[in-house]
Structures are given as structure tokens and as C-alpha cells.
N, C-alpha and C positions, 0 to 999 in steps of 0.2 A: 276554667279548665276542669274537666272531670278527673277524679283520681280515686284510687282505692286506698283505704286507710283502716287502721284499727283504732277504735275509740275505747280507752280504758275506763274502768269503773262502772260498767253497766250490768254486771252480773249480780242480781240481788239475792240469789238463792244458792250460792256456792256452799258446799259442805264446810269449807274452812271458816267462812263467815259465821255459819250457824254455830260451830264449835266455839269460836272465840266469844260470840255474844252470850252464849249460855254460861261460859266460864266466867264472864264478867258480871253475870247477873243483870245484864242489860237487855235491851229490846231491839228487835230487828228494824224498828222504825228509825233508829238513830244512827248517827255517824259512829264509826268505831272509836272506842275509847283507847287512849294510850296505856292506861293502866290495865294490865292483864291479871285479874284476880284469880287465885286458885280456889275453886269451890271446896277443896279439901281443908281449907283453913277454918279454924273454929270461929264462930261469930264474935266472940269476945275480942279477937284480934282483927276484926274486919276494919278496913280503912274508912268505912262510912259509919262507924259506930256512933259518932256524934251527931249524925243527921237525923232529923225527924222523919225522913223517909225510910230509915232503917230501924230506929228504936221501936220496940213493941211489935214488930212484924214477925211473921213466921221465919223470915230469914235471920232474925236476931237469935233464934233458938235452934236453927238447923243449918245444915249444909248438904250439898249433893255429894254423893260418894263416887268419885272417879268418873264423872260424866264426860265421855269423849266418844269419838267415832270408833266403830268396830271394824278392823281390817279383815276382809275376807278374800279368799282366792279359790281357784279351782282350775281344772283343765277341760278344754273343749276342742271342738273341731271347727275350723273355718273352711267354708266351701266357696266355690266360684273363682278359683285362682287360675284356671286354665292349666298350663303346664308349669306354673311357678310354685306349686306346692311340694310336698314330700311324702314319700311312702314310709318314712321312718317314724317310729314312735318308741321312745325309751321303754324298756320292759317294765320298770316299776310303775309307770303311768298306764301302760296298755290295758291291763285287765280291769282296773277300776274304771277306766274311761269307757271301755266296751260295755261294762255293766251299767254305767250311768246312761249311755246312749240307748240301750234297750229299755231302760226305765222311762226315759223322757219321750221317746218317739216310737212311731210305728214304721216298720221297714218293709211292709208288704207292697207298698206302692212304688211307682217309678220315682227315681231321684237322681239328679245330675246326669240324666240320660241313660241310666242303667236300671233295668228291671230287677225286682226281687233282690234289692241290695241289702246287705247286712252291715252292721257297724264295722266288722272286720274288713269287708271290702271297701267301705267308705274311707277308712283310715289309710288304706294302701293306695288310694287313688291320688295321682299327682294333681288333681283338681282341688285337693284338700291339704290342710296342714294342722298339726296338733299345736295348740297354743296354751300359754299360761294366762289366766284371767285374774286381774286384781282390782279391788275396789274397796270403798269404805262406807259402811252403812252409817248414815247420820245419827247423831244422838237423838234419842226419843222417837225414832222412826216408827211409823205405823205400817201395818201390812198393806202392800200394794204401792208403797212409796217408791219412786224411781231415783236412781243415782247413776253417775257416770262410772264406767269401768275402763281400765286399760287392758290391752291385749298385746302379747308379744310371743314371738316364735320360741318354742322350747329349744334350748341349746342342744347341739348334737344332731339336729336334723338338717336337711339340705334345702329348706324352703328359701326361695329367691325373693319373694315379695308377697305381702298381704293385700296389696292394692286390688280393689274390686271385690274383696272378700266379705263374707257375711258369717257371723258366728252362729252356729247351730246351738239351740238352747242347752245350757250347761248349768250345773249346780255349783254354788259357791259355799264354802265352809269357812268357819272361823280360822283366822290365820294362826299358824304355828310355825316356829322357827325350825324348818327342815330344809333339806336340799331341794333345789328346784326340780330334781328328777325323782323325788320321793313323793308318792301319793299321800293325801291326807285322809283322815277318818273323822267321823262326827256327823251330826245331823245337818242337813242343808239349811242355811239361813237366808239364802237369796238365790235367784236365778238370773242368768244373763243371756242375751241374744241380741242380734241386730247387725246392721251394716257398720263396717269399720271406717272411721273418719280420720283423715290425715290433714294436717295444716296446709291449705293451698298456697299460703304465702311463701312457704319454704321450698315447694317443689320446683325443680328446674333451676334453682339458684345454687350453684356449686358450693358457695361459702356456707350456706345454711340449709343444705338439702335435708329433708326429713328422712327418718329411718324407715325404709320400706318394710322392716321386720317388726314394727310395733306401731300401734295406733290406739284410738279411743273409740268406744261405742257410746255416743251421747245418749244419756238416759237409758242405757242398756241393762242396768241392774234393777231387779224388782225385789223388794223386801217380802219375805214369806211370813213373818210373824212380828207382832208388836215387840218393840224393845222395852223392857221394864225399866222404870226409873224409881228411885227411892230417895226420900229425905232422911238424913241422919240427925238425930237429936244430939246436941253437944253435951247435954246432961240427961241421961236416960230417965224417963218418967212416963209411966203408962197413962197417967192422968193428962199430962201435957200432950202426949201422942194422940190421945182421943180428942182433945180439944182442937189440935191442929187438923185432924181428920174431919171433924164436924165443920170447922170453919171453911175448909176447902170444898167440901161437898155442898155446903150452903151457897158458895160462890158459883159453883158450876153444877146446877141441878140437871137431872136427866135420868134416862133409864139405866145408864151405866154408872156405877159408883166410881168416882174419880180417885178418892183417897181411901186407903185402908191401913189402919194402925196395926201392923202385924206383930209388933213387939214394943216394949218400952223404948227401944232405940231407933226403930225404923217405921216410916210411913211410906207405903208403896203407892205410887201414882200411876194412873192410866190416863194418857193424853186423850182428852175428848175429841171425837171426830170433827167437831167444829173447828178444832185447831190443827187438823191434819197437815195443813200447809203452813202452819205458824207455830210449831212446837216450841221454838226458842222463846217466843213471846209468852206462851202459856207458862213455861217453867219460870221465867222471870217474874210474871205476875203472881204466881203462887207464893214466892218468897217475899213479895211486896205487900201481901195481905196483912192487915192488922188483926190480931187475935180478938180484940174487943170490938163488939158491934154496938156498944153503948152510944146512943145518939149524942150525948154531951161530949163524950170522948172524941167521936168522929168530927163534931162541929169544931171543937177546939183544935184538933189536929189539922184540919183543913186550913184554918187561919195561920197556923204555924208554918205549914208547907208553903203557903202563899207568901209569907214574909221572908222565907228562906230562898225562894226561887230567883229573885233579882240578883242575888250574889253570884258573880261570874264564876266563882270557884265551887259553887254548890253542885251536888250530883243531880243535874237537871233531869236526866233520863229516869232516875229512880223516883224523883218527885212526881213526874208524870205518871209513872206506874202506881204510885201510892194514891194519887187522885182517882185513877181508874178503879183501884181496888175498893176505895171507899164508896164509890158509886155516885148516884145523882144528888146525894147530899152535898157534893162538892160543887155542883153547877153554879149556884149563885155567886160564889167566890170566883170561879173560873171565868164567868162572864165579864167581870171587871178586868181580867188579865189579858183577854184576847186583843185589846187595843193598847196594851202597854207599849211605851216608846222603844223599849229594848226588844230586839228581835228574838233573842233567846228566851225571854219571858213569854212573849206572845206565842211563839211556836210551841213550846213545851206545854203551855196551858191548853193550846188548841189540840195537841196530841191527846191529852187526857179527856177533854170534852168530846172529841171526835169518836173516841172509843166508846163513849157513853151515849152516842147517837144524837148529839146536840147539833142542830142545824147551824147555829151561830158559830160554833167551833169549825164547822166545815167551811163557812164563808171566810173565816180567818186563815184557815189552811190554804184555801184557794189563792188568797193574796200572797202567801209565801211562795206558792208554786209558780205564780205568774211574775214574781219579782226577779228580773234578769240579774240584778246585782245583789240579791239576797244570799245569805250564807246557808239557808236551809232549803234551797229550792228542790234539790233532788230528794231530800228526806221528806219534804212535803208531798211530792208526787208519790212516793212510796206509801206514805200514810193514807193518801186518798185511795190508793189501790186497795188498801185493807179495810176501808170503811164499808159499812154494810147498811143498807136501807136508806141511804141518802142519795137521791137521784142527781142532785147538783154536783156531786163529786164526779160522776161519770161525764156530765156535761162539760165540766172544767177540763177534764183529761182529754176529751175529744178536741177541745179548742187548742190544747197544747200540741196536738199533732201538726199544727200549722206554724209552730215556733221556728224562728230562723236558726236556732241552735240545733244541729242534728242530734246531739246528746239528749236534749229535752224531748225531741220527737220520739226517740227510741225509748226513753224512760216512760213516756206517756203510753206508748204502744205496749210495753211490758205490763204496765199497770192495767190497761184495758183487757189484755189477755188474761191476766190474773182474775179480773172481775167477770170474765166470760161475756164481755160486752158485745152487743150486736154490731157495733161499729167496725169490728174486726171480722171480715168475711173469710172464713177458713175453708180450704179444700184439703182433705186428707188424701195424699198421693200413695197409691198402691198399699192400702191397708195400714202399714206402719212404717213406710219408708221415711216420710216426713210430712209436716203440715205446711201448706202454702197459703199465706195470708195476703189479702188485699187491704191496704190502709189508705183511706182518702186523706190527701194532704195537699195544700196549696203552696207549700214551702219548697218544692223541688222534689225531683225523683230520687229515690234511695232504695237500694237493695240491702236489707239487713239479714245477716245469717247468724243463727244461734249455734253455739258449740258447747253449751252446758244445759242440763235439765231436760230439754226435749228438742228433737230435731225440727227446726222451723226456719222457713225463709219468708220474709215479709217484703212486699213490694209497696213502697210509699209513692204517692203521687198518681198522676193519670198518664196513660199512654206510655208506660215503660216498655222499651223495645230495643232491639238490636239496630245498629246503624251501619249499613254497608259503606265501604268494602269491609269484608270480614273473612278472616281465615284463622281458624283455631284447630289445633290438633292436640289431643290429650297426650301428656308425657308417656303414657303407656300404650298409646295408639288405639285406645278403645273407641274414640269418637273423633270425627272430623266435621267441622262446620265451615261452610263456605258460601259467600255471596258477593257477587260483583257489584260495582257502583250502580245505583238506581234499580237494582233488582228488588222485587217485592216479597220474595221468599228466600229461605235458606235451603241449602242442600246439605243433608246430613248423611254420613256414612258410619255405620256401626260395625265394629270389629269384635269378634269373640277372641279375646287375647289368649294366646296359647293354642288355639285350635285352628287359626288361620282362616276362619269363616268370615267373609265380608258381605255385608248386606248390599242390596241394590241401592242406588241413590234414593234418598227419602226427602220429599219436600216438607219443610218445616216452617212454621210461621215466624215472622220477625218479632211479634209481640211476646214479651217475656212470660206472661202468665200461661198461655197455651204452650209455649216452647218448654218451659220448666215442667209443666204437666206431662208433656210428651216424653221428655228425657227421663223423668222419674217413675213413670208408670211401667207396669210389667210389660215385657216384650210380648206384643200381640198384634194380630191383624184382624180388622173388621170384616164383615161379610162383603163389603164392597171393595175389599182389597186395600183399604187405607190402613196405614200403620198407626196403631193406637198407643204404642209405648216402645221405648228403647231399652228399658230395663236397667237404667243406670242407678247405682246406689247414691245415697245422699252426698257423700264426699266427692264423687265424680261430678255431680251436678254443681256443687259449690265451686269446685276447681274451675269448671268451664265459665261460671259467672265471674269469678275473680279475673281470669285472663281476658275475658271480653271487656271488662271494665278497665283493666290496666292498659289495654290496647285502644281504649276509647272507641270500642265497637258497640257500646250501648249508651243510651242517654240517661244513665242513672249512676249515682255514686255507690260504690260497694263498701259495706262496713261489716267486718267480722267481729262478733262479740269477743271481747278480751276479758277473761276472768280477772277479778280485781285483786285477789290475794294469792292465787296459786296457778301454776301452769298445768292446764288440763292434760297436756301431752306428757307430763312427767309421771313417773310411777308413784303410787300412793305412799304416804308416809308410814313409817313403822310405828309400832306401839299400840296395838289394839288391846281391848279388854278380854280377859278370859271368858270362855263360853259360859261358865257358871254364873257370870254377872250380867247375862242378857236382860 
């Protein structure tokens, strides 16, 4: 029996995970540790002080100063609401918002059906609503990195619903504790835009109905400048700071200087572009580097780490990082550990070797990824996703797309997307609405929907399609799909909510890929009169797929990504860093 479900634990890139792992000095390859270490604690009091993976490392002399997400927010305008918007904008917000709109956009062209529109006219239109935008810039984020933002109606307006809406580009500033009706000042740190997403599982269910006045823009925030990171020396010393600077720069050579000893107390770090999608690992690796590069020291330390690794209470993640920091000198010892009878030894040794480009380590990691009863299966898939230059990693991940466990198939898909693998055939729908992926799999049909990071819909298997009889009507009335038994096409009706404009009946395919493309593409008609798109936003398309699956009107299981540690639909946590500490 087909059914819709949420599978937990599949979000590998949530901001909260990044924050926790950096705070622990850990690595995003590994399962979360129960010990949450405060990176403000001095190294002398570090719980790992007796481990060979900590002693004599940069981390034994330094700590990160207040590394955490930065909360940002701003005000913007959501468009496309029909008559569900509001002409009201609180006066303290109005003037800064108008100024920002003039700065961000050109208003000489037609917009929302009105020519020569101005920001003032836009705000007064019932097709729009003024909203509060909130998000959290991840630690060590680089320019251009995306993050999710929440959107909610500003109190005191008469907006009825944000369903079907799209946020016009808005600026986000560092969060300050002010009234929600008081505008903020300061330089912009991020921009936000895009279609608003609502949880389709809660719509229409009276007990858990979603709030129509707040939603999320998946990947809607864009960082405007790199966030600075610095190491703090527990005992100020310019000689030690220079030594740390030189060791880090030798580990990460390139055109950009990674470390800069700006004072006896601080070493400023620039995250290398090669780690743009892996800044947590970079920061963890920096603190795992040994200051000494003496060959005899490194050889002795590798043997000590190897003897410590079998201990079940040892800091295995840190030992793997230490192997990686030492480099290829560690490979002869690691080779003997890949076949160790204890899984935790074999896995963490393979982690270190894989990062060093060792083919044998990749083979060991593939064994963990294929082991249905293994404790490190999903961590191994994640490690294979991050491996570079080893083709067998991609081959193994493609094979896992056929695994009987849907969680494994989805994890393998996420890994291949991360690797930009050709096995994932991607079509971008309407420029930035969402990405639609085809995923070949013999394990059964599956529709997987992302709700963090980037808007994506993945179709697993062959011949995913709707199965008549079908009747679907969107809760807001914007779309109706109908097909009688044995019919070979769908009939679609598109309604402009709030304007009362109803399309002529549109013939739509039963196959999911062209149907989803039609629903998400911009509303348009071809030269032959064929409808090319229905202009539905990502959330509306996801909602339709969910209900079709729930009613067993398609031959695929529906899976919505469930964030592992945080509810994406909740408002961001408080407690950002001051702007001066960017």
C-alpha cells in the first residue's frame, strides 16, 4: 500500500547541526556527540586534554571566540496574494521599506498588472503584504551561501493569508532587540527572496492546521559577505600566534592567505573556497593540526593515535581529524586499521584515509555504506559524498539508489547531488522556483521533497505517474486536477485566487515529470496555443503531490524531508552575535 510519510534524520546541512558540530570541535562526517563543548572554554580545561588527538595541537593552545549563528531580520513585501493581502503598513516600517524597495528594484516596468508602479503603490495593493523576515546566517558562512528564512505577517495589518505569495527581494540586517514595529538600522548582511513554503502535511487538518500568516522560504537567504572567524590564544604570545598562522597556511596553501596573526591574542581565519560547503569540517581540522611537522614526532604520534583508537571511550572523531591533519605519513598505519574487526576502528580509520585520497580507505568506507546492519551506514554515505577524486565513491553511491531502505536511497541521492554527479538529471523549473531531479532506481517509485537548503523535488524510479480516478482541489482553490478511470490525461483548472479568474480546462499529462514541470513553470501559452505553465509556486506543487499520494492517486511514495534537529517552520532562535564580531 502506498502511503505518504516523513522520514527523520535526512537533513545533513541544517544550520543547527553546523553550529553544534563546530561547538564540539567535531566533524560533519560523524554522528552528533552527546557532549556539547563550549568553544569558549580554555584548552587547559578541555575534556579531551589527555587524548593524543588533542595534546600538542592548535586546539590545545586556542579556542574559538563565541562562534555561533548570527540572527538577522528585515522587512519586505510579499506579492501574489490576490485579495488576501493588506494595504496597511505600520508607519515606523513604511519609510525604510520604501527606501529599500527603491534601492533593490526598478519600478519603471509593469508589475502585478499595474504599469509605472512605485513602492508606495505596491505596498497599498491588496495583492501584497508587508512581512517580517527572520533567519540565521550560519557560522563561518561565505559570500553567496544560502540559508532558510521565515516570513510572518507584521502585526496590526489585515492580511488574511500568505499562501501563493512570493517575497520580493529584501535586505536583512543584524538582529537587535527592538519592537516588531520598529525599523532597524545598519549595513545589510544578507538578502532574501523567493516563494513561501507551507507544510503540506498540516493543511486541511483542523487539529494541526498550518498558520496561513507565516511560512518559510527554503534557501531564500543569501549571505552578502564572508563571516570572519578567529582563534583566541589561551596565553597571548606573538611568537605562538605566528607559529599557528604559519602552520595553518602551510596546511591550506593557495592564493588567499587563510590565517593571519593580527595580534598576540588572535589569529584571524578565512575559510578557503574549497571548504565553502564544509566550513564546520575546516574549523574542526584547524584545531586538530599539530604544531610540529617534525617527521619523527608525526610518526610517533600516528602510532599513539592508532593504539588509542580501539578504546570505545576514545574521541574517535578527533583521532580521525588528527590523522587527516598529519597527512599521508599516516597512511601505512591506517591501512592496517581498515580491516580491524571493530567497526568503530575501521570506520574512523577509513574517514582519515578517505580525506587523504586513499583508494583502499574508500573501499573500506563502501563496505560500511553497504552494511545494512552496520552502525555507521549513514555516516559512511555522508563521507563518500565528501570524498574527492575517487570515482569508486560515486559508483558505490549510485548502487545505493537501489537499496530497499528508502532512507538509504535518499541519503545516496543527497550525496550524489552534493557531488554534482551526472546520475542525477536535473531540470531547473522557472529559473529559481525549484529543481526537478530524475533518479534512476529499481527499488520502487518515490517522490522526495526538500524543505531545507534548496527547493528540490526528486522522482525515484521509472514511470512515476498519476493513477486515475483522480480528483484534487487545492485548499485555496488555486488548482483543480481531475481524471476519470481509464483516462490517459488530466484536466486542470487554474484559478487566480482573489481575482476570480478561471482558466479554460487544460489537458495535462499523467506522468509526474511533465506534470510537475507544467505546474511549476511560469504561466504562459505557446505559439500553438498549448499551455506551457500554470505558474504555481513550490509549496503549491508540493501540496498537490502530497494529496495525490495520500489519496493513492499516484504510483509513488511521497517523502518530505524532516529536519533532524530543528523545526524549519518555527521562528529562529534568539541570541545572535553583535555586528562588530562579524
